[in-house]
LOTIMI-530866 format. One line per field, with one value per residue: x, y, z of N, C-alpha, C, O in turn. Coordinates in nm, 4 decimals. Each point is the difference from the previous one (the first is absolute). Layout:
! LOTIMI-530866
n_px	[X/...]
n_py	[Y/...]
n_pz	[Z/...]
ca_px	[X/...]
ca_py	[Y/...]
ca_pz	[Z/...]
c_px	[X/...]
c_py	[Y/...]
c_pz	[Z/...]
o_px	[X/...]
o_py	[Y/...]
o_pz	[Z/...]
This chain:
! LOTIMI-530866
n_px	[14.3982/0.0787/-0.1432/-0.0655/0.1268/-0.1166/-0.2118/0.0140/0.1403/-0.0561/-0.1070/0.0635/-0.1947/0.0904/-0.1402/-0.1647/-0.1693/-0.2072/-0.1838/-0.0852/-0.1571/-0.1973/-0.0808/-0.1669/-0.2040/-0.1134/0.1265/0.1977/-0.0877/-0.0379/-0.1746/-0.1335/0.0409/-0.0625/-0.2554/-0.1077/0.0229/-0.2025/-0.2025/-0.0870/-0.0228/-0.1735/-0.1931/0.0759/0.0527/-0.1822/-0.1346/0.0927/-0.1261/-0.1617/0.2378/-0.0389/0.1435/0.1543/0.2176/0.0974/0.0278/0.0240/-0.0161/-0.1524/0.0267/0.1926/0.0541/-0.0410/0.0743/0.2071/-0.0391/0.0660/0.1527/0.1866/0.0227/0.0884/0.1897/-0.1044/0.1525/0.1367/-0.1600/0.2161/0.1360/-0.0294/0.1638/0.2489/0.0348/0.0350/0.2260/0.1372/-0.0014/0.1876/0.0953/0.0822/0.1393/0.1118/0.1631/0.0955/0.1179/-0.0393/-0.2407/-0.0006/-0.1514/-0.0840/-0.1247/-0.1288/-0.0184/-0.0849/0.2197/-0.1218/0.2335/0.0159/0.0466/0.0662/-0.0074/0.2407/0.1319/-0.1481/0.1275/-0.0335/0.0487/-0.1047/0.2146/-0.1845/-0.0255/0.1932/-0.0747/0.1140/-0.0516/-0.1856/0.0856/0.1942/-0.1174/-0.1818/0.1432/0.0024/-0.2078/0.1061/-0.2054/0.1185/-0.1816/0.2054/-0.1178/0.1325/-0.2222/0.1381/-0.2050]
n_py	[-2.8426/-0.2116/-0.1846/-0.0197/-0.1416/-0.2234/-0.0975/-0.0402/-0.1890/-0.2231/-0.0126/-0.2376/0.0074/0.1254/-0.1236/-0.0008/0.1639/-0.0792/-0.1560/0.1860/0.1340/-0.1186/0.0377/0.1307/0.0832/-0.1576/-0.0407/0.0578/-0.2382/-0.1078/0.0449/-0.1212/-0.2106/0.0001/0.0385/-0.2045/-0.1700/0.0685/-0.0076/-0.2221/0.1693/-0.1196/0.0670/0.1952/-0.0821/-0.1178/0.1370/0.0510/0.1529/0.0287/0.0543/-0.0918/-0.1516/0.0488/-0.0223/-0.1582/-0.0384/-0.1498/0.0916/0.0258/0.0313/0.1070/0.2144/0.1932/-0.1245/0.0168/0.2373/0.0920/-0.1176/-0.1744/0.2452/0.0833/-0.1078/-0.1040/0.1829/-0.0997/-0.0763/-0.0425/-0.2296/-0.2000/-0.0379/-0.1027/-0.2480/-0.1260/-0.0397/-0.1581/-0.2218/0.1112/-0.1786/-0.1605/0.1749/-0.1168/0.1053/-0.1602/0.0992/0.1963/0.0455/-0.1115/0.0198/0.0107/-0.0206/0.1111/0.1125/-0.1877/0.0477/0.0372/0.0487/-0.1285/-0.1617/-0.0820/0.2161/0.0470/-0.0348/0.1991/0.1361/-0.1480/0.0039/-0.1726/0.0088/0.0644/-0.1768/-0.0480/0.0721/0.0868/0.1684/0.1779/0.0694/0.2012/0.1198/0.1009/0.1227/-0.2124/-0.0742/0.1870/0.0715/-0.1465/0.1895/-0.0633/-0.1494/-0.0780/0.0174/-0.0843/0.0430]
n_pz	[9.1418/0.0383/0.0035/0.2198/0.0986/-0.0429/0.0467/0.2721/0.1016/-0.0602/0.2038/0.0410/-0.1028/-0.1338/0.0016/-0.1877/0.0191/0.0160/-0.0521/-0.1083/0.0435/0.0574/-0.1702/-0.0561/0.1055/-0.1285/0.1857/-0.1424/0.0754/-0.2035/-0.1078/0.1079/-0.1490/-0.2176/0.0316/0.0733/-0.1392/-0.1466/-0.0095/-0.0568/0.1910/0.0479/-0.1301/0.1526/0.1869/0.1175/0.1665/-0.1767/0.1053/-0.1279/-0.0943/-0.1874/0.1240/-0.1282/0.1292/-0.0941/0.2656/-0.1459/0.2002/0.1114/-0.2134/0.0340/0.0660/-0.1172/-0.2197/0.0161/-0.0559/-0.1727/-0.1631/0.0578/-0.0067/-0.2571/-0.0727/-0.1885/0.1171/-0.1337/-0.1050/-0.0090/-0.0154/0.1721/0.1630/-0.1023/0.0097/0.2068/-0.0056/-0.0132/0.1389/0.1012/-0.1161/0.1636/0.0812/-0.1466/0.1697/0.1445/-0.1424/0.0323/-0.0309/0.2068/-0.1863/0.2209/-0.1919/0.1155/-0.1479/-0.0316/-0.0556/0.2175/-0.1222/0.2343/-0.1206/0.1721/-0.0606/0.0196/0.2103/0.0046/0.0150/0.1902/-0.2289/0.0633/-0.0889/-0.0846/0.0722/-0.1479/-0.1498/-0.1862/0.0647/-0.0083/-0.1756/-0.0404/0.1194/-0.0323/-0.1443/0.0995/-0.0425/0.0764/-0.1018/-0.1334/0.0161/0.1688/0.1696/-0.1690/-0.0836/0.1370/0.0066]
ca_px	[0.0020/0.0968/-0.0738/-0.0451/0.1256/0.0590/-0.0951/-0.0101/0.1142/-0.0320/-0.0566/-0.1291/-0.0688/-0.0081/0.0190/0.1644/0.1493/0.0639/0.1045/0.1430/0.0631/0.0891/0.0829/0.1389/0.1217/0.0956/0.1310/0.0273/0.0571/0.1297/0.0251/0.0291/0.1038/0.1000/-0.0035/0.0531/0.1474/0.1081/-0.0168/0.1131/0.1415/0.0915/0.0690/0.0353/0.1718/-0.0336/-0.0511/-0.1096/-0.0731/0.1169/0.0045/-0.1327/-0.1067/-0.0935/0.0443/0.0378/0.1542/0.0378/0.1608/0.0582/-0.0785/0.0214/-0.0667/-0.1659/-0.0356/0.0269/0.0003/-0.1189/-0.1084/-0.0700/-0.0516/-0.1528/-0.0575/0.0432/0.1079/0.1449/0.0063/0.0081/-0.0923/-0.1635/-0.0413/-0.0037/-0.1050/-0.0931/-0.0017/-0.0272/-0.1549/-0.0637/0.0240/0.1331/0.0946/0.1184/0.0490/0.1382/0.0926/0.1455/-0.0663/-0.1332/-0.0522/-0.1551/-0.1224/-0.1453/-0.0538/-0.0385/0.1250/0.0574/0.0067/-0.1183/-0.1527/-0.0557/-0.1090/0.0232/0.0141/-0.1525/-0.0133/0.0933/-0.0981/0.0519/-0.0217/-0.0285/0.0745/-0.0541/-0.1150/0.1035/0.1141/-0.1037/-0.0082/0.0710/0.0012/-0.1210/0.0551/0.0835/0.0212/-0.0173/0.0620/0.1006/-0.0600/0.0582/0.0003/-0.1467/-0.0735/0.0816/-0.0348]
ca_py	[-0.0998/0.0436/0.0640/0.1180/0.0821/-0.0153/0.0881/0.1293/0.0904/0.0150/0.1025/-0.0190/-0.1103/-0.1468/-0.1062/-0.0487/0.0737/-0.0206/-0.0894/0.0436/0.0748/-0.1001/-0.0793/0.0999/0.0274/-0.0787/-0.0025/-0.1420/0.0040/-0.0048/0.1460/0.0004/-0.0903/0.0141/0.1254/-0.0379/-0.0597/0.1425/0.1138/-0.0264/0.0154/-0.0385/-0.0890/0.0843/-0.0675/-0.0685/0.0392/0.1243/0.1027/0.0829/0.1004/0.0726/-0.0342/-0.0533/-0.1274/-0.0756/-0.0466/-0.1112/-0.0001/-0.1648/-0.0859/-0.1514/0.0773/0.0102/-0.0442/-0.0717/0.0320/0.0715/-0.0382/-0.0274/0.0559/0.0496/-0.0862/-0.0938/-0.0709/0.0919/0.0104/0.1363/0.0532/-0.0224/0.1176/0.0815/-0.0305/0.0582/0.1630/0.0379/-0.0442/0.1300/0.1343/0.0723/0.0384/0.0127/0.1005/0.0240/-0.1910/0.0363/-0.0701/-0.0494/0.1078/0.0063/0.0971/0.0159/0.1155/-0.0299/-0.0044/0.1017/0.0323/0.0741/-0.0079/-0.1474/-0.0317/0.0030/-0.1875/-0.0436/0.0499/-0.0926/-0.1161/-0.0881/-0.0097/-0.1343/-0.0743/0.0132/-0.1011/-0.0682/-0.0210/-0.1149/-0.0960/-0.0803/-0.0639/-0.1086/-0.1425/-0.0263/-0.0649/0.0820/-0.0684/0.0811/0.0167/0.0649/-0.1483/-0.0827/-0.1025/-0.0792/-0.1238]
ca_pz	[-0.0644/-0.1144/-0.1376/-0.0376/0.0251/-0.1278/-0.0583/0.0050/-0.0494/-0.1006/-0.0543/-0.0565/0.0629/-0.1101/0.0282/-0.0682/0.0404/0.1306/-0.0355/-0.0704/0.1072/0.0470/-0.0813/0.0039/0.1287/0.0451/-0.0008/0.0040/0.1105/-0.0851/-0.0156/0.1452/0.0956/-0.0704/0.0464/0.1093/-0.0535/-0.0515/0.0917/0.1476/-0.0032/0.0453/-0.1230/-0.1095/-0.0470/-0.1434/-0.0617/0.0306/-0.0881/-0.0784/0.0372/-0.0185/0.0228/-0.1147/-0.0666/0.1042/-0.0513/0.0187/-0.0008/0.0319/-0.0897/0.0487/0.1438/-0.0043/-0.0221/0.1170/0.1270/-0.0363/-0.0667/0.0653/0.1135/-0.0039/-0.1241/0.0641/-0.1167/-0.0020/-0.1361/-0.0803/-0.1331/-0.0083/0.0325/-0.1039/-0.0774/0.0116/0.0029/-0.1848/-0.0363/0.0209/-0.0862/0.0002/-0.1098/0.0304/-0.0271/-0.0541/-0.0287/0.0802/0.1291/0.0392/0.0413/-0.0923/0.0388/-0.0097/-0.0390/0.1729/0.1025/0.0243/0.1722/0.0580/-0.0925/-0.0083/-0.0685/-0.1353/-0.0291/-0.0240/-0.1574/-0.0936/-0.0202/-0.0909/-0.1428/-0.0925/-0.0687/-0.1199/-0.0648/-0.0586/0.1063/0.0791/-0.0852/0.0162/0.1449/-0.0004/-0.1018/0.0259/-0.1466/-0.0741/-0.1652/-0.0701/-0.1495/-0.1073/-0.0864/-0.0750/0.0722/-0.0763/0.0057]
c_px	[0.1259/-0.0399/-0.0521/0.1050/0.1032/-0.0901/0.0507/0.1039/-0.0242/-0.0966/-0.1282/-0.0273/-0.0274/0.0935/0.1582/0.0868/0.0419/0.1408/0.0760/0.0639/0.0795/0.0952/0.1487/0.0364/0.0589/0.1161/0.0152/0.1170/0.1491/0.0550/-0.0023/0.0771/0.0993/0.0596/0.0628/0.1193/0.0852/-0.0013/0.0848/0.0931/0.0911/0.0755/0.0416/0.1247/-0.0523/-0.0816/-0.0719/-0.0189/0.1260/-0.0368/-0.0981/-0.1535/-0.1176/-0.0115/0.0548/0.1442/0.0445/0.1456/0.0624/-0.0846/-0.0046/-0.0251/-0.1205/-0.0107/-0.0070/-0.0313/-0.1870/-0.1489/-0.0949/-0.0391/-0.1637/-0.0310/0.0314/0.0917/0.0977/0.0439/-0.0184/-0.0651/-0.0977/-0.0617/-0.0311/-0.1264/-0.1507/-0.0299/-0.0470/-0.1302/-0.1275/0.0648/0.1173/0.0610/0.1359/0.0096/0.1077/0.0565/0.1040/-0.0385/-0.1135/-0.0550/-0.1465/-0.0433/-0.1186/-0.0691/-0.0954/0.0103/0.0719/0.0018/-0.1231/-0.0998/-0.0452/-0.1555/-0.0321/-0.0393/-0.1095/0.0203/0.1327/-0.0473/0.0948/-0.0438/-0.0493/0.0935/-0.0619/-0.0725/0.0908/0.0764/-0.0701/-0.0576/0.0973/0.0480/-0.0911/0.0173/0.1010/0.0525/-0.0294/0.0344/0.1113/-0.0259/0.0889/0.1175/-0.0836/0.0141/0.0277/-0.1103/-0.0265]
c_py	[0.0094/0.0444/0.1052/0.1218/0.0462/0.0663/0.1374/0.0807/-0.0309/0.1025/-0.0480/-0.1358/-0.1084/-0.1190/-0.0341/0.1165/-0.0068/-0.1049/0.0278/0.0627/-0.0722/-0.0888/0.0971/0.0127/-0.1169/-0.0281/-0.1182/0.0033/-0.0112/0.1878/0.0593/-0.0053/0.0920/0.1825/-0.0074/0.0157/0.1359/0.0703/-0.0079/0.0513/-0.1137/-0.1177/0.0944/-0.0716/-0.0749/0.0300/0.1700/0.0588/0.0428/0.1388/0.1220/-0.0699/-0.0766/-0.1363/-0.0617/-0.0815/-0.1172/0.0207/-0.1608/-0.1211/-0.1885/-0.0178/-0.0260/-0.1088/-0.1166/0.0383/0.0772/-0.0592/-0.0727/-0.0096/0.0210/-0.0814/-0.1323/-0.0884/0.1256/0.0013/0.1963/0.0088/0.0360/0.1849/0.1142/0.0114/0.0695/0.1837/0.0411/0.0079/0.1107/0.1592/0.0530/-0.0450/0.0012/0.1098/0.0130/-0.1504/0.0097/-0.0529/-0.0315/0.1367/-0.0223/0.1152/-0.0492/0.1162/0.0186/-0.0887/0.0906/0.0252/0.0912/0.0060/-0.1021/0.0201/0.0010/-0.1745/-0.0509/0.0121/-0.0837/-0.1198/-0.0858/-0.0271/-0.1392/-0.0604/0.0005/-0.1136/-0.0840/-0.0797/-0.1360/-0.0929/-0.1148/-0.0567/-0.1315/-0.0669/-0.0260/-0.0988/0.0834/-0.0409/0.0983/0.0216/0.0711/-0.1293/-0.0405/-0.1215/-0.1345/-0.1382/-0.0779]
c_pz	[-0.1328/-0.1420/0.0239/0.0078/-0.1626/-0.0850/0.0033/-0.0981/-0.1259/-0.0715/-0.0319/0.0998/-0.1059/0.0307/-0.0721/0.0222/0.1425/-0.0223/-0.0827/0.1170/0.0766/-0.0547/-0.0203/0.0878/0.0711/-0.0665/-0.0238/0.0920/-0.0319/0.0619/0.1428/0.0514/-0.0626/0.0475/0.1501/0.0038/-0.0057/0.1304/0.1357/0.0050/0.0643/-0.1333/-0.0903/-0.0471/-0.1190/-0.0805/0.0248/-0.0826/-0.1116/0.0438/0.0042/0.0219/-0.1006/-0.0188/0.1345/-0.1129/0.0703/0.0255/0.0161/-0.0057/0.0781/0.1423/-0.0582/0.0037/0.1196/0.1512/-0.0005/-0.0534/0.0847/0.1173/-0.0342/-0.0984/0.0365/-0.1318/0.0473/-0.1340/-0.0378/-0.1370/-0.0174/0.0246/-0.0739/-0.1114/0.0424/0.0423/-0.1672/-0.0290/0.0828/-0.0465/0.0477/-0.1021/0.0365/-0.0294/-0.0772/0.0158/0.0890/0.1666/-0.0192/0.0263/-0.0930/0.0342/-0.0791/0.0194/0.1294/0.0875/0.0264/0.1925/0.0199/-0.0721/0.0390/-0.0086/-0.1602/-0.0631/-0.0394/-0.1311/-0.0876/-0.0270/-0.0278/-0.1207/-0.0373/-0.0871/-0.1432/-0.0151/-0.0289/0.1240/0.1000/-0.1045/0.0073/0.1415/-0.0456/-0.0644/0.0003/-0.0923/-0.1218/-0.1307/-0.0249/-0.0680/-0.1133/-0.0939/-0.0452/0.0735/-0.1036/0.0209/-0.0592]
o_px	[0.0073/0.0475/0.0012/-0.0250/0.0719/0.0563/0.0170/-0.0164/0.0152/0.0120/-0.0886/0.0809/-0.0570/0.1186/0.1124/0.1211/0.1095/0.1191/0.0950/0.1115/0.1213/0.0810/0.1176/0.1187/0.0792/-0.0045/-0.0740/0.0822/0.0813/0.0989/0.0755/0.0352/0.0804/0.1158/0.0769/0.0487/0.1082/0.1063/0.0617/0.0803/0.1220/0.1040/-0.0102/0.0248/0.0569/0.0097/-0.0694/0.0504/0.1196/-0.1048/-0.0136/-0.1090/-0.1093/-0.0928/-0.0304/0.0293/0.0088/0.0739/0.0961/-0.0440/-0.0832/-0.0379/-0.0435/-0.0453/-0.1084/0.0038/-0.0831/-0.1118/-0.1166/-0.0280/-0.0940/-0.1210/0.0633/-0.0256/-0.0327/0.1145/-0.1013/-0.0741/-0.0428/-0.0845/-0.0928/-0.0570/-0.0669/-0.1028/-0.0780/-0.0583/-0.1214/-0.0202/0.0265/-0.0307/0.0113/-0.0680/0.0069/-0.0385/0.0657/0.0895/-0.0592/0.0446/-0.0118/0.0357/0.0219/-0.0267/0.0092/-0.0888/0.0905/-0.0785/-0.0528/-0.0771/-0.0805/-0.0650/-0.1049/-0.0621/0.0042/-0.0689/0.0556/-0.0474/0.1023/-0.1205/0.0762/0.0536/-0.1209/0.0176/-0.0027/0.0485/0.0471/-0.0752/-0.0264/0.0844/0.0625/-0.0550/0.0711/0.1214/-0.0641/0.1102/-0.0076/0.0568/-0.0393/0.0794/-0.1113/0.0940/-0.0611/0.0788/-0.0274]
o_py	[0.1040/0.0985/0.0752/0.1117/0.0955/0.0845/0.0743/0.0985/0.1081/0.0425/0.0790/-0.0473/-0.1045/0.0313/-0.0103/-0.0223/0.0335/0.0280/-0.0782/-0.0441/0.0183/-0.0544/-0.0307/-0.0284/0.0220/0.0060/-0.0867/0.0911/0.0451/0.0264/0.0971/0.0762/0.0447/0.0418/0.0908/0.0897/0.0247/0.0304/0.0829/-0.0396/0.0163/-0.0645/-0.0336/0.0134/0.0176/-0.0403/0.0248/-0.0379/-0.0010/0.0360/0.0832/0.0380/-0.0459/-0.0535/0.0602/-0.0089/0.0268/-0.0376/-0.0541/-0.0598/-0.0906/-0.1119/-0.1117/-0.0297/-0.0485/-0.0865/-0.0259/0.0251/0.0362/-0.1042/-0.0210/0.0083/-0.0165/-0.0900/0.0886/0.0449/0.0697/0.0859/0.0911/0.0658/0.0808/0.1007/0.0759/0.0663/0.0864/0.0867/-0.0115/0.1167/0.1081/-0.0909/0.0667/0.0288/0.0753/-0.0923/-0.1020/-0.0391/0.0334/0.0563/-0.0116/0.0613/-0.0783/-0.0145/0.1048/-0.0588/0.0347/-0.0095/0.0809/0.0916/-0.0196/-0.1010/-0.0181/-0.0383/-0.1205/-0.0778/0.0332/-0.0636/0.0496/-0.0173/-0.0923/0.0785/0.0227/-0.0872/-0.0957/-0.1131/-0.1084/-0.0822/-0.1190/-0.0892/-0.1061/-0.1083/0.0875/-0.0070/-0.0536/-0.0523/0.1114/-0.0657/0.0506/0.0191/0.0120/-0.0516/-0.0041/-0.0944/-0.1090]
o_pz	[-0.0654/-0.0566/-0.0974/-0.0453/-0.0296/-0.0695/-0.0967/-0.0720/-0.0570/-0.1149/-0.0328/0.0797/0.0314/0.0103/0.0492/0.0015/0.0454/0.0135/0.0011/0.0278/0.0101/0.0751/0.0193/0.0163/0.0916/-0.1228/0.0465/0.0103/0.0807/0.0683/0.0047/0.0901/0.0818/0.0027/0.0314/0.0689/0.0532/0.0541/0.0669/-0.0844/0.0007/0.0130/-0.1180/-0.1198/-0.1077/-0.1159/0.0986/-0.1057/0.0291/0.0534/0.0898/-0.0427/0.0334/-0.0606/0.1030/-0.1192/0.1198/-0.0910/-0.0548/0.0982/0.0041/0.0347/0.0282/0.1106/0.0326/0.0875/0.0870/0.0450/0.0153/0.0591/0.0766/-0.0210/0.1044/-0.0800/0.0790/-0.0055/-0.0057/-0.0478/-0.0710/-0.0607/0.0018/-0.0420/-0.0702/0.0138/-0.0401/-0.0651/-0.0163/0.0336/-0.0526/-0.0771/0.1029/-0.0985/-0.0972/0.0718/0.0206/0.0750/-0.1026/0.0999/-0.1220/0.1005/-0.0924/0.1193/0.0640/0.0617/-0.0759/0.0944/-0.0763/0.0286/-0.0911/0.0271/-0.0619/-0.0991/-0.0249/-0.0659/-0.1047/0.0941/-0.0473/-0.0181/0.0287/-0.0783/-0.0009/0.0851/0.0774/-0.0021/0.0343/0.0525/0.0172/-0.0092/-0.0004/0.0202/-0.0495/-0.0193/-0.0904/-0.0166/0.0520/-0.0872/-0.1051/-0.0922/0.0512/0.0604/-0.1068/0.0059/0.0501]
């Protein structure tokens, strides 16, 4: 049984700890799909691992967006892809090319993906999103 296996791996039979293990063991589809694109040798001219395998480089962003993104994602928008990378803690390595790095996204170490978590948006951002008619408190009320 799957939960039994998770409990054995976790070293506890405690239900709460099993659920925490399962949550940590699951990997976001975005990360799995991105890893699949990067590790595929057929796409190396467009996207590949960096020289040391600690990140990846999108060599041809236009082709990446047009030809590769739509095959695994529901869009072909490079900016949206980069924004998504940022929410998972990826950082652009250099300004001279589209190279991204996350300490848990490494060549040959797919098992580390379960350690990458999506960042929560800040409460101020959530408030702003849900308050389309926000009051501008910097201006006096002239009723």
